[in-house]
C-alpha positions as CSV (number, residue, x, y, z in Angstrom):
1,K,0.0,0.0,0.0
2,R,2.8,2.4,0.8
3,Y,4.2,2.1,-2.7
4,R,0.9,3.0,-4.4
5,T,-0.6,6.5,-5.1
6,E,-4.1,7.5,-6.2
7,A,-3.2,7.4,-9.9
8,H,-0.6,4.6,-9.8
9,Q,-1.8,1.3,-8.3
10,N,0.0,-1.4,-10.2
11,V,3.1,-2.5,-8.3
12,T,5.7,-4.4,-10.3
13,C,7.6,-6.8,-8.0
14,R,11.1,-6.3,-9.4
15,F,12.7,-6.7,-6.0
16,N,11.2,-10.2,-5.4
17,E,12.4,-11.3,-8.9
18,R,15.9,-10.1,-8.1
19,L,15.8,-11.8,-4.7
20,I,14.9,-15.2,-6.2
21,L,17.5,-14.9,-8.9
22,S,20.1,-14.0,-6.2
23,L,19.3,-17.1,-4.2
24,A,20.5,-19.3,-7.0
25,D,23.9,-17.6,-6.8
26,C,24.2,-18.2,-3.0
27,S,26.3,-21.3,-2.5
28,R,25.0,-21.7,1.0
29,C,21.3,-21.4,0.3
30,L,19.1,-24.5,0.1
31,L,15.5,-24.3,-1.1
32,V,13.3,-27.3,-0.3
33,N,9.6,-28.2,-0.6
34,D,7.3,-29.7,2.1
35,D,8.9,-33.1,1.5
36,L,12.4,-31.6,2.0
37,T,13.1,-32.2,-1.7
38,V,15.7,-29.8,-3.1
39,L,14.3,-27.5,-5.7
40,P,16.1,-26.9,-9.0
41,L,16.9,-23.3,-7.9
42,S,19.4,-24.7,-5.4
43,S,21.3,-26.6,-8.0
44,R,24.6,-25.0,-6.9
45,T,24.3,-26.8,-3.5
46,A,24.1,-30.3,-5.2
47,D,27.9,-30.8,-4.7
48,V,28.0,-29.9,-1.0
49,K,30.8,-31.8,0.8
50,P,31.0,-32.3,4.6
51,V,33.7,-30.4,6.4
52,E,36.4,-32.5,7.9
53,V,36.5,-32.4,11.6
54,A,40.3,-31.7,11.5
55,L,39.6,-28.4,9.7
56,I,37.3,-27.2,12.5
57,G,39.6,-25.6,15.0
58,T,40.3,-22.5,17.0
59,S,41.2,-19.5,14.9
60,E,44.0,-17.1,15.7
61,Q,41.5,-14.4,16.7
62,N,39.7,-16.7,19.1
63,E,43.1,-17.6,20.7
64,L,43.9,-13.9,21.2
65,L,40.4,-13.3,22.6
66,A,40.9,-16.1,25.1
67,E,44.3,-14.7,26.2
68,L,42.8,-11.2,26.7
69,K,40.0,-12.6,28.8
70,E,42.4,-14.6,30.8
71,S,44.7,-11.6,31.5
72,L,41.8,-9.5,32.8
73,V,40.1,-12.1,35.0
74,D,41.3,-10.5,38.2
75,T,40.8,-6.9,37.0
76,P,37.3,-5.7,37.8
77,P,35.3,-4.2,36.2
78,A,37.2,-4.9,33.0
79,G,37.4,-8.7,33.5
80,P,33.7,-9.5,33.9
81,L,32.7,-7.1,31.0
82,V,35.4,-8.3,28.6
83,S,34.3,-11.9,29.3
84,L,31.0,-11.1,27.6
85,C,32.7,-10.1,24.3
86,R,32.5,-12.5,21.3
87,T,35.3,-11.3,19.2
88,Y,38.9,-10.0,19.8
89,D,38.1,-6.7,18.1
90,Q,35.1,-6.2,20.4
91,A,37.1,-7.1,23.5
92,K,39.9,-4.7,22.6
93,A,37.4,-1.9,22.1
94,V,35.7,-2.5,25.5
95,A,39.2,-2.6,27.1
96,Q,40.1,0.7,25.5
97,F,36.9,2.4,26.7
98,I,37.4,1.1,30.2
99,D,41.0,2.5,30.2
100,A,39.7,5.9,29.2
101,L,37.0,5.7,32.0
102,A,39.5,4.7,34.6
103,E,41.7,7.7,34.0
104,K,38.8,10.1,34.6
105,Q,40.5,12.9,32.7
106,L,39.0,15.1,30.0
107,K,40.0,13.8,26.6
108,P,39.1,14.4,23.0
109,P,36.1,12.3,21.8
110,T,36.9,8.6,21.4
111,S,35.3,7.2,18.2
112,L,34.3,3.6,17.2
113,T,33.4,2.6,13.7
114,A,32.1,-0.7,12.5
115,G,30.2,-2.5,9.8
116,R,26.8,-4.1,10.3
117,G,26.8,-7.0,12.8
118,R,30.2,-6.3,14.4
119,G,29.0,-5.7,17.9
120,K,29.4,-2.0,18.1
121,S,26.3,-1.3,20.2
122,A,27.1,-4.2,22.5
123,A,30.6,-2.8,23.1
124,M,29.2,0.7,23.9
125,G,26.7,-0.8,26.3
126,L,29.4,-2.7,28.2
127,A,31.5,0.4,28.4
128,I,28.5,2.3,29.9
129,A,28.1,-0.4,32.5
130,G,31.8,0.0,33.3
131,S,31.3,3.8,33.7
132,I,28.8,3.1,36.5
133,A,31.2,0.8,38.2
134,F,33.8,3.7,38.1
135,G,31.3,6.1,39.8
136,Y,30.3,8.3,36.9
137,V,27.1,10.0,38.1
138,N,25.4,11.5,35.0
139,V,25.7,9.4,31.9
140,Y,23.8,10.6,28.8
141,V,23.1,8.5,25.7
142,T,21.9,10.0,22.4
143,S,21.0,8.7,19.0
144,P,18.6,9.5,16.2
145,S,15.9,7.5,18.1
146,P,15.6,5.5,21.3
147,E,14.8,2.5,19.1
148,N,18.4,2.6,17.9
149,L,19.5,1.9,21.4
150,I,17.7,-1.3,22.1
151,T,20.8,-3.4,21.8
152,L,22.9,-0.9,23.7
153,F,20.6,-0.9,26.7
154,E,20.3,-4.6,26.5
155,F,24.1,-4.9,27.0
156,I,24.1,-2.3,29.7
157,L,21.8,-4.7,31.7
158,K,24.0,-7.7,30.8
159,G,27.0,-5.7,32.0
160,F,25.2,-5.1,35.3
161,D,24.5,-8.8,35.6
162,A,28.2,-9.5,35.1
163,L,29.0,-6.9,37.8
164,E,26.4,-8.5,40.1
165,Y,23.9,-5.6,40.1
166,Q,20.4,-6.6,41.0
167,E,17.3,-5.0,39.3
168,H,14.9,-3.3,41.8
169,T,17.6,-3.5,44.5
170,D,20.5,-1.7,42.8
171,Y,18.8,-0.1,39.8
172,T,15.4,0.6,38.2
173,I,14.4,0.8,34.6
174,I,12.2,3.5,33.1
175,R,10.6,2.9,29.7
176,S,9.2,5.5,27.2
177,T,5.4,6.0,27.2
178,N,5.6,7.4,23.6
179,P,3.9,4.8,21.4
180,D,6.3,5.7,18.6
181,F,9.3,4.3,20.6
182,N,7.7,0.9,21.4
183,K,8.4,1.1,25.1
184,A,12.1,1.6,24.6
185,I,14.3,2.1,27.7
186,I,15.0,5.8,28.1
187,R,16.4,5.9,31.7
188,I,18.1,3.7,34.3
189,N,18.4,4.9,37.9
190,I,21.2,3.3,39.9
191,T,21.2,3.4,43.7
192,R,23.8,0.8,44.7
193,N,26.5,3.1,46.1
194,N,25.1,6.5,45.4
195,R,22.6,8.0,43.0
196,Q,23.6,7.5,39.4
197,T,21.7,7.9,36.1
198,I,21.9,6.7,32.6
199,Q,19.5,9.0,30.6
200,Y,18.5,9.1,26.9
201,I,18.3,12.6,25.4
202,S,17.4,13.8,21.9
203,P,20.3,15.2,19.8
204,S,18.6,18.6,19.8
205,D,18.7,18.8,23.6
206,A,22.4,19.7,23.9
207,H,21.6,22.4,26.4
208,L,20.7,19.7,28.9
209,L,24.3,18.4,29.1
210,N,25.7,20.9,31.5
211,A,25.9,18.4,34.4
212,A,27.1,15.4,32.2
213,D,30.0,13.3,33.2
214,L,29.9,11.0,30.2
215,L,28.1,11.3,26.8
216,I,27.6,8.4,24.4
217,I,26.6,9.3,20.8
218,D,25.4,6.3,18.9
219,E,25.1,6.5,15.1
220,A,26.9,9.8,15.2
221,A,27.2,10.1,11.4
222,A,23.4,10.0,11.2
223,I,23.2,13.2,13.3
224,P,24.0,16.5,11.5
225,L,27.5,17.7,12.2
226,P,26.5,21.0,13.8
227,M,24.4,19.1,16.3
228,V,27.3,16.7,17.1
229,K,29.6,19.7,17.7
230,A,27.0,21.4,19.9
231,M,26.9,18.3,22.2
232,L,30.7,18.3,22.8
233,G,31.7,19.9,26.0
234,S,33.8,19.6,29.2
235,Y,33.1,15.9,29.8
236,L,34.1,12.5,28.4
237,V,32.6,11.7,25.0
238,F,32.3,8.3,23.3
239,M,30.8,8.1,19.8
240,A,30.0,5.3,17.4
241,S,29.0,5.1,13.8
242,T,28.0,2.3,11.4
243,I,29.8,2.7,8.1
244,N,27.6,0.4,6.1
245,G,24.4,-1.6,6.4
246,Y,21.0,-0.2,6.6
247,E,21.7,1.4,10.0
248,G,24.7,3.2,8.4
249,T,25.0,6.4,6.5
250,G,27.9,5.7,4.2
251,R,31.6,5.8,4.8
252,S,32.0,9.3,3.3
253,L,29.7,10.9,5.9
254,S,31.4,9.0,8.7
255,L,34.9,9.9,7.6
256,K,33.8,13.6,7.1
257,L,32.5,13.6,10.7
258,L,35.5,11.9,12.2
259,S,38.1,14.0,10.2
260,Q,36.3,17.2,11.3
261,L,36.5,16.1,14.9
262,Q,40.1,15.2,14.7
263,K,40.9,18.5,13.1
264,D,39.0,20.6,15.6
265,N,39.5,18.6,18.8
266,G,42.6,16.6,18.3
267,A,40.7,13.3,18.6
268,P,42.6,10.1,18.2
269,P,42.0,7.8,15.2
270,P,38.8,5.8,15.6
271,I,38.6,2.3,17.0
272,K,37.6,-0.2,14.3
273,L,35.6,-3.4,14.6
274,E,36.2,-5.6,11.5
275,E,35.5,-9.1,12.8
276,S,31.9,-10.2,12.3
277,I,29.9,-11.7,15.2
278,R,26.9,-13.0,13.1
279,Y,29.0,-14.6,10.5
280,S,32.3,-16.5,10.1
281,P,35.0,-14.7,8.1
282,G,34.2,-14.9,4.4
283,D,30.8,-16.4,5.0
284,P,29.0,-16.5,1.6
285,V,25.6,-15.8,3.2
286,E,26.9,-12.4,4.5
287,S,28.3,-11.6,1.1
288,W,25.0,-12.6,-0.5
289,L,22.9,-10.4,1.8
290,T,25.3,-7.5,1.5
291,S,25.1,-7.7,-2.3
292,L,21.3,-8.1,-2.4
293,L,20.5,-5.1,-0.2
294,C,23.5,-3.0,-1.4
295,L,24.7,-2.7,2.2
296,D,28.3,-2.2,1.2
297,A,27.6,0.4,-1.4
298,T,29.4,3.0,0.8
299,V,32.6,3.6,-1.1
300,V,32.0,5.8,-4.1
301,Q,34.4,5.0,-6.9
302,N,36.6,7.8,-8.2
303,L,35.7,8.7,-11.7
304,S,38.4,8.3,-14.4
305,S,36.7,10.6,-16.9
306,G,37.9,13.8,-15.2
307,C,35.6,16.8,-14.9
308,P,33.7,17.2,-18.1
309,P,31.9,20.6,-18.6
310,P,28.3,20.4,-17.3
311,E,27.1,21.5,-20.7
312,A,28.7,18.4,-22.3
313,C,26.8,16.0,-19.9
314,E,23.5,14.4,-20.8
315,L,20.6,13.1,-18.7
316,Y,19.4,9.6,-19.3
317,Y,16.3,7.7,-18.2
318,I,17.0,4.4,-16.3
319,D,14.8,1.5,-17.2
320,R,14.1,-0.2,-13.9
321,D,13.2,-3.5,-15.5
322,A,16.8,-3.7,-16.7
323,L,18.3,-2.2,-13.6
324,F,16.8,-4.9,-11.3
325,S,17.1,-7.8,-13.8
326,Y,20.1,-9.2,-11.9
327,H,22.3,-9.0,-15.0
328,R,25.9,-8.6,-14.1
329,A,26.3,-5.2,-15.7
330,A,23.0,-4.0,-14.2
331,E,24.1,-5.1,-10.7
332,A,27.3,-3.1,-11.0
333,F,25.4,-0.1,-12.2
334,L,22.9,-0.5,-9.3
335,Q,25.7,-0.6,-6.8
336,R,27.0,2.7,-8.2
337,I,23.6,4.3,-8.0
338,V,23.0,3.3,-4.4
339,S,26.5,4.3,-3.4
340,I,25.9,7.9,-4.7
341,C,22.5,8.0,-2.9
342,V,24.0,6.8,0.4
343,S,26.9,9.3,0.2
344,S,24.4,12.2,-0.3
345,H,21.8,11.4,2.3
346,Y,21.8,10.8,6.1
347,K,19.5,7.8,6.2
348,N,19.1,4.9,3.8
349,S,17.4,1.5,4.2
350,P,16.4,-1.6,2.2
351,N,12.9,0.0,2.1
352,D,14.3,2.8,0.0
353,L,15.8,0.2,-2.4
354,Q,12.5,-1.7,-2.7
355,M,10.6,1.5,-3.3
356,M,13.1,2.5,-6.0
357,S,12.5,-0.9,-7.7
358,D,8.7,-1.6,-7.2
359,A,6.8,1.7,-6.7
360,P,4.9,2.3,-9.9
361,A,5.0,6.1,-9.6
362,H,8.8,6.3,-9.2
363,H,11.3,6.9,-12.0
364,L,15.1,7.1,-12.1
365,F,17.4,9.4,-14.2
366,C,21.1,9.8,-14.2
367,L,23.5,12.4,-15.6
368,L,26.4,11.0,-17.5
369,G,29.5,12.6,-19.0
370,P,30.5,12.1,-22.6
371,I,30.7,8.3,-23.3
372,T,34.0,7.4,-25.0
373,K,34.4,3.7,-24.2
374,K,31.3,1.7,-25.3
375,D,32.6,-1.5,-23.7
376,Q,32.5,-0.1,-20.2
377,L,29.8,1.0,-17.8
378,P,29.3,4.7,-17.9
379,E,30.4,6.8,-14.9
380,I,27.5,8.4,-13.0
381,L,27.7,12.1,-12.0
382,V,24.2,12.7,-10.7
383,V,21.2,10.4,-9.8
384,I,17.6,11.8,-9.7
385,Q,14.7,9.8,-8.3
386,V,11.3,11.2,-9.2
387,C,7.8,10.3,-7.9
388,L,4.7,11.2,-10.0
389,E,1.9,12.6,-7.9
390,G,-1.5,14.2,-8.3
391,Q,-4.4,13.3,-10.5
392,I,-6.4,12.6,-7.4
393,S,-10.1,12.0,-7.8
394,T,-12.8,14.4,-6.5
395,Q,-14.1,11.9,-4.1
396,A,-10.7,11.3,-2.5
397,I,-10.3,15.1,-2.2
398,Q,-13.6,15.5,-0.5
399,N,-12.8,12.7,2.0
400,S,-9.5,14.3,2.8
401,L,-10.9,17.8,3.4
402,A,-14.1,16.6,5.2
403,R,-12.7,13.7,7.3
404,G,-8.9,14.1,7.2
405,M,-8.5,10.8,5.3
406,K,-5.4,10.9,3.1
407,G,-4.4,8.3,0.6
408,A,-0.9,6.8,0.4
409,G,1.8,8.8,-1.3
410,D,1.0,12.1,-3.0
411,L,3.0,14.1,-0.4
412,I,2.9,17.5,-2.2
413,P,-0.8,17.4,-3.2
414,W,-2.1,16.5,0.2
415,N,0.1,19.0,2.1
416,V,-0.7,21.9,-0.3
417,T,-4.4,21.0,-0.2
418,E,-4.4,21.0,3.6
419,Q,-2.5,24.3,3.7
420,Y,-4.6,26.3,1.3
421,G,-7.9,24.3,1.1
422,D,-7.6,24.2,-2.7
423,R,-9.8,21.4,-4.1
424,E,-8.4,21.9,-7.6
425,F,-4.6,21.5,-6.9
426,P,-4.7,17.7,-6.2
427,K,-6.2,17.2,-9.7
428,L,-3.1,18.6,-11.3
429,S,-0.3,16.2,-12.4
430,G,3.1,16.7,-10.8
431,A,6.4,15.1,-10.2
432,R,8.2,15.3,-6.8
433,I,12.0,15.0,-6.8
434,V,12.5,12.5,-4.1
435,R,16.3,12.9,-4.2
436,I,18.9,14.4,-6.3
437,A,22.3,13.0,-5.4
438,T,25.6,14.2,-6.9
439,H,28.9,12.2,-6.8
440,P,30.6,13.4,-3.6
441,N,33.8,14.3,-5.5
442,Y,31.9,16.4,-8.0
443,Q,29.6,18.5,-5.8
444,R,29.2,22.2,-6.3
445,M,30.5,22.0,-9.8
446,G,27.2,22.6,-11.6
447,Y,26.3,19.0,-12.4
448,G,23.2,19.0,-10.2
449,K,21.9,22.1,-11.8
450,R,22.6,20.7,-15.3
451,A,20.7,17.5,-14.4
452,L,17.7,19.4,-13.0
453,K,17.7,21.8,-16.0
454,Q,17.5,18.8,-18.4
455,L,14.8,17.1,-16.3
456,K,12.6,20.2,-16.5
457,A,13.2,20.5,-20.2
458,Y,12.3,16.9,-20.6
459,F,8.9,17.2,-18.9
460,E,8.3,20.5,-20.7
461,G,8.5,18.5,-24.0
462,K,11.6,20.3,-25.3
463,F,13.2,17.0,-26.3
464,M,12.1,15.7,-29.7
465,T,10.6,12.2,-29.1
466,L,11.1,9.5,-31.7
467,S,7.5,8.3,-32.0
468,D,5.4,6.2,-34.3
469,D,2.5,7.3,-36.4
470,N,0.2,7.4,-33.5
471,G,2.4,9.7,-31.5
472,H,3.4,7.1,-28.9
473,A,7.1,6.8,-27.8
474,M,8.9,4.0,-29.6
475,D,10.4,2.6,-26.4
476,D,7.8,3.7,-23.9
477,E,8.2,1.7,-20.7
478,E,4.5,1.1,-20.4
479,N,4.2,-0.4,-23.9
480,N,7.3,-2.6,-23.7
481,G,7.1,-6.2,-22.7
482,N,9.0,-7.0,-19.6
483,G,10.3,-10.3,-20.9
484,I,8.3,-12.4,-18.3
485,E,6.2,-15.3,-19.7
486,T,2.9,-15.7,-17.9
487,I,2.1,-19.2,-16.9
488,D,-1.0,-20.5,-15.1
489,D,-0.4,-21.7,-11.5
490,E,-1.8,-25.2,-12.3
491,E,1.0,-25.7,-14.9
492,V,3.8,-24.9,-12.4
493,D,5.7,-27.9,-11.0
494,L,8.2,-26.7,-8.4
495,L,10.4,-29.8,-9.0
496,K,10.7,-29.0,-12.7
497,E,10.4,-25.2,-12.7
498,V,13.6,-23.5,-13.9
499,I,14.2,-20.0,-12.6
500,A,16.2,-18.0,-15.0
501,P,16.7,-14.3,-15.9
502,R,14.4,-12.7,-18.3
503,K,14.7,-13.7,-22.0
504,K,14.5,-10.1,-23.2
505,I,16.1,-7.4,-21.1
506,P,15.3,-3.8,-22.2
507,T,17.9,-1.2,-22.7
508,L,19.3,0.0,-19.3
509,L,19.8,3.6,-20.4
510,K,17.5,5.5,-22.7
511,R,18.0,8.9,-24.2
512,L,15.3,11.4,-23.3
513,T,14.4,11.5,-27.0
514,E,13.5,7.8,-26.8
515,R,10.8,8.1,-24.2
516,K,7.7,10.2,-24.2
517,P,7.4,12.3,-21.0
518,E,4.3,12.2,-18.8
519,P,2.2,15.4,-19.1
520,L,2.9,17.5,-16.0
521,D,1.7,20.8,-14.5
522,Y,4.5,21.2,-12.0
523,I,7.7,19.8,-10.6
524,G,8.1,19.9,-6.8
525,T,10.5,19.0,-4.1
526,S,10.3,18.5,-0.3
527,F,13.4,18.9,1.9
528,G,14.7,20.0,5.3
529,L,15.2,23.7,5.0
530,T,18.8,24.9,5.0
531,G,20.2,28.1,3.4
532,E,22.3,26.1,0.9
533,L,19.4,24.0,-0.3
534,L,17.1,27.0,-0.5
535,R,19.5,28.9,-2.7
536,F,19.9,25.8,-5.0
537,W,16.2,25.4,-5.6
538,K,15.6,29.1,-6.0
539,S,18.3,29.3,-8.6
540,Q,16.3,26.7,-10.6
541,K,13.1,29.0,-10.3
542,F,11.4,26.9,-7.7
543,V,8.9,28.8,-5.4
544,P,8.3,27.9,-1.7
545,V,4.6,27.2,-0.9
546,Y,4.7,25.3,2.4
547,L,6.9,25.3,5.5
548,S,6.2,23.2,8.5
549,Q,6.0,25.0,11.8
550,K,7.3,21.9,13.7
551,E,11.0,21.1,13.6
552,N,12.3,17.6,12.7
553,E,13.2,16.0,16.0
554,L,16.5,14.7,14.6
555,T,17.8,17.4,12.4
556,G,16.0,20.4,13.9
557,E,15.0,21.4,10.3
558,H,11.6,22.5,9.0
559,S,10.2,20.6,6.0
560,C,9.8,22.9,3.0
561,I,7.9,22.3,-0.2
562,M,8.8,24.2,-3.4
563,L,7.1,24.1,-6.8
564,C,8.1,25.0,-10.3
565,P,5.3,25.2,-12.9
566,I,5.8,23.4,-16.2
567,S,4.7,25.1,-19.4
568,P,4.9,22.6,-22.3
569,S,2.7,24.7,-24.5
570,V,1.9,28.4,-25.0
571,E,-1.8,27.7,-24.4
572,R,-1.2,26.7,-20.8
573,L,0.8,29.8,-19.9
574,E,-2.4,31.6,-18.8
575,T,-2.9,29.0,-16.0
576,Q,0.3,29.7,-14.2
577,D,-1.1,32.4,-11.8
578,W,-1.9,29.8,-9.2
579,I,1.7,29.6,-8.2
580,K,1.8,33.4,-7.6
581,Q,-1.4,33.2,-5.5
582,Y,0.2,30.5,-3.4
583,F,3.4,32.4,-2.9
584,V,1.7,35.7,-1.9
585,D,-0.3,33.7,0.7
586,F,2.9,31.9,1.8
587,R,4.7,35.2,2.3
588,R,1.9,36.6,4.4
589,R,2.0,33.6,6.7
590,I,5.8,33.6,7.0
591,L,5.7,37.3,8.0
592,K,3.4,36.5,10.9
593,L,5.3,33.5,12.0
594,L,8.9,34.9,11.9
595,G,8.5,36.1,15.5
596,K,7.1,32.7,16.6
597,S,7.8,29.3,15.0
598,F,10.5,30.6,12.7
599,S,12.3,33.0,15.1
600,R,15.4,30.8,15.2
601,F,15.9,31.1,11.4
602,T,18.9,33.2,10.4
603,T,17.9,36.5,8.8
604,G,19.5,35.3,5.6
605,I,17.1,32.3,5.3
606,A,14.1,34.3,6.4
607,L,14.8,37.0,3.8
608,S,15.4,34.4,1.1
609,L,12.0,32.8,1.8
610,L,10.3,36.2,1.3
611,E,12.1,37.1,-2.0
612,N,11.9,35.1,-5.2
613,K,12.8,36.3,-8.7
614,A,10.6,33.7,-10.3
615,I,7.5,35.5,-9.0
616,N,6.9,39.2,-9.4
617,V,5.0,40.4,-6.4
618,D,3.6,43.9,-7.0
619,A,4.4,46.6,-4.5
620,R,2.2,49.6,-3.9
621,E,2.7,53.1,-2.4
622,L,1.9,53.8,1.2
623,R,-1.1,55.9,1.9
624,Q,-1.6,58.5,4.6
625,S,-4.6,56.6,6.0
626,T,-2.3,53.6,6.6
627,I,0.2,55.8,8.4
628,D,-2.5,57.2,10.6
629,E,-3.7,53.7,11.5
630,V,-0.2,52.4,12.3
631,F,1.7,55.4,13.8
632,L,0.8,58.1,16.2
633,P,2.2,61.6,15.6
634,H,4.6,61.1,18.5
635,D,5.9,57.9,16.8
636,I,6.9,59.9,13.7
637,Q,8.5,62.5,16.0
638,R,10.6,59.7,17.6
639,L,11.8,58.4,14.3
640,E,12.8,62.0,13.2
641,N,14.6,62.5,16.6
642,Y,16.6,59.3,16.0
643,V,17.5,60.2,12.5
644,S,18.7,63.6,13.7
645,N,20.8,61.8,16.4
646,Q,18.8,63.2,19.3
647,V,17.9,59.8,20.9
648,E,19.5,56.4,20.9
649,Y,18.2,53.4,18.9
650,K,16.5,51.6,21.8
651,L,13.9,54.4,21.9
652,I,12.5,53.4,18.5
653,M,13.0,49.6,18.6
654,D,9.2,49.1,19.1
655,L,8.5,50.9,15.9
656,T,10.7,48.5,13.8
657,T,8.0,45.9,13.9
658,D,5.5,48.2,12.2
659,L,8.1,49.5,9.7
660,A,9.2,46.0,8.8
661,G,5.6,44.8,8.4
662,L,4.8,47.6,6.0
663,Y,8.0,47.2,4.0
664,F,7.9,43.4,3.6
665,Q,4.2,43.4,2.9
666,G,5.0,45.5,-0.2
667,K,3.2,48.7,1.0
668,M,6.3,51.0,0.7
669,A,7.1,50.7,-3.0
670,G,9.1,53.9,-3.1
671,A,11.4,52.9,-0.2
672,H,14.7,51.3,-1.4
673,I,17.2,49.8,1.1
674,E,20.2,47.5,0.7
675,S,20.2,43.7,1.3
676,L,22.1,44.0,4.6
677,Q,19.7,46.7,5.8
678,K,16.8,44.5,4.9
679,A,18.2,41.7,6.9
680,I,18.7,44.0,9.9
681,L,15.2,45.4,9.6
682,L,13.7,41.9,9.3
683,G,15.8,40.6,12.3
684,C,14.9,43.4,14.6
685,G,11.3,44.0,13.4
686,L,9.9,40.6,12.7
687,Q,12.1,38.1,14.5
688,N,12.6,40.2,17.6
689,K,16.3,39.9,17.6
690,S,18.5,42.3,19.5
691,I,21.4,44.2,18.0
692,E,23.8,42.0,20.0
693,K,22.2,38.9,18.4
694,L,22.6,40.4,14.9
695,M,26.2,41.2,15.7
696,E,26.9,37.5,16.3
697,E,25.0,36.4,13.3
698,F,26.7,38.8,10.9
699,H,30.1,38.6,12.5
700,M,30.2,42.4,12.6
701,P,31.1,44.9,15.3
702,S,28.3,46.8,16.9
703,N,29.2,50.1,15.3
704,Q,28.8,48.7,11.8
705,V,25.5,47.0,12.6
706,L,24.2,50.2,14.2
707,A,25.4,52.2,11.2
708,K,23.4,50.0,8.8
709,F,20.4,50.1,11.1
710,Y,20.6,53.9,11.2
711,D,20.8,54.2,7.4
712,C,17.8,51.9,7.0
713,I,15.6,53.8,9.5
714,K,16.7,57.1,7.9
715,K,15.5,55.9,4.4
716,L,12.2,54.6,5.7
717,T,11.6,57.8,7.8
718,A,12.4,59.9,4.7
719,Y,9.8,57.9,2.8
720,L,7.2,58.4,5.4
721,T,7.9,62.1,5.5
722,Q,7.5,62.3,1.7
723,V,4.1,60.5,1.8
724,M,2.9,62.9,4.5
725,E,4.2,66.0,2.7
726,R,2.5,64.9,-0.5
727,T,-0.7,64.4,1.4
728,I,-0.4,67.9,2.9
729,E,0.4,69.5,-0.5
730,G,-2.6,67.8,-2.0
731,T,-4.9,69.0,0.8
732,M,-3.6,72.6,0.5
733,A,-4.1,72.6,-3.2
734,K,-7.8,71.5,-2.8
735,E,-8.3,74.2,-0.1
736,S,-6.8,76.9,-2.3
737,Q,-9.2,76.0,-5.1
738,L,-12.1,76.2,-2.7
739,D,-11.0,79.6,-1.5
740,M,-10.8,80.9,-5.0
741,G,-14.3,79.6,-5.7
742,D,-15.9,81.6,-2.8
743,G,-15.2,85.0,-4.5
744,L,-16.9,84.1,-7.8
745,V,-20.4,85.4,-8.7
746,P,-22.6,84.8,-11.8
747,L,-21.8,86.8,-15.0
748,R,-25.2,88.5,-15.1
749,Q,-24.8,89.9,-11.6
750,T,-21.4,91.3,-12.5
751,L,-22.8,93.0,-15.6
752,N,-25.7,94.5,-13.7
753,E,-23.2,95.9,-11.1
């Protein structure tokens, strides 16, 4: 259900097909029926030979582990805790953490990196149990979610058992009442020797760490770097990060975080866990699972093609039937796609991979440089994942507005409809850019903009499509056979069925001229608002229409939706006013919320939200009646006194709210101020920021900020004075005409006189 949308209901199970084909390649997979008869799919296991008992012995790593455990038997608390470790790497990591705890000295952050299934969370849990034994009072644990800490808290309790702590007698457990956290442990109170606490906190609650003795950051690379830096302080810090697997974020993000910490804090190199607990070294099952779910797609290959000019690069459509066909070349191409996506986003999971393969509304594009070698896989610069949305029925719209019932998918239509109550917008056809990921070595070089520009041109119909006489695309995915032969269930015999790849695999990459685009009214995107992303989308003429008032609990960012109308024909240009109406309403709401939900925005982001070159918002001149409604005569006098340097700026700070409101509402068309002056006016007047706060934000001394503030108020006061003077001049002109009219008499009376 989560893969379907209102207009796209037919799910193609490409992921299951690839799964079944991959099982045939796994040399340790055996498929049997109810009678335990081996199916033909497991033909590779027909030659399984028993392992000789002599070959089953103790490995070198196990011998080292036994020696380490033996050496620490009489060294509490290290001995009991290390005895719980399963690998030599894990035991060494726990011993290093315990050494750091025993010294009780402030050190740079100690980091731990590991792949999936290496015992990272267990090692951190045992280290926390050791910290309690050493007398640490306030121990804080943070991660993207309490659910990420289930294993960590489990091994804290196992560590307590090894140290002979008794529940209810020596410690009590407190679980979360939030249904989203599934009763996860969020606090442990220890009362054995003195009062000690192990407490979970959110990454955004760094201000609560003033009394911390030890901070544990799990999945540190999944937390934005500014938040991690904000949590560092005058206490011991241990952090861990998964570098691959669905819990991981990619080696590039982990290395970026760790290298930044080493540079800023002089942190030692990270402790590495390489030996697997779940699998033996070189286990084919682990290799199969890693390949199937692309768990190891964390190292992005360096490109050998250099840096081609963005104008020389072309966008291609990726046929998902070919991409997930389990062909050798397709698998290599899929790994490259996933590696670029992983390196560009904080969170990835197998669910994302399955949605990429099966969701009927999703499509993939990639930007490639000039292809010179036809016998090699092309090197990918940018990957774009698009989801088609909209075309929602009238009945579904009525159910949504009347009863709050929303269908699956269609993120942009439902949010915009809820925001503006527009019953017509969901009927439009749109495409949401789910992700646009650039190769990490080629970011900020114009490749992302080039890919997005070509994507817009494609949906605008600017690429000449090779079509047949009926106007249909020659290689349209919907008209192509997928190479699967349909057979009735009664004709299938599991003992005789042969599972093989498709007979006809379509072309993996298609030029945009080889596929007919879907007719669209707009392209949209939804992302966590940052200044850099806002500038990028604005540069491509996207317009903000929605901004959530609630921050994301992990990143602290507000979700933003931006739209770009698509005009494939001249006849449809007259219908583009809807985006202007949305933006005008959006600006009006933002102006009112800048002092509330959005007061923490930088003035640069706030100002950027209000201004957009893609939309021409008409400004109008200020009227005397508006001045009389907003300002008292004494208020104007205060402004004039400040401009003439008779009073200090604090005496007029209350008037900046009214001045900023009039200016940014477009009611002072004749007033022109600089960008920095706009930012200062917006910060003081709408976000209620002090001059001292603006000094920190702009990295400017107070005299320069006050000088810009003075120039801004001087220009606005001069504009108000001009409006009032013009009003007085107009009034005097009318009065003079009336005065002249009082002395006039009829012509007949004059002649008689």
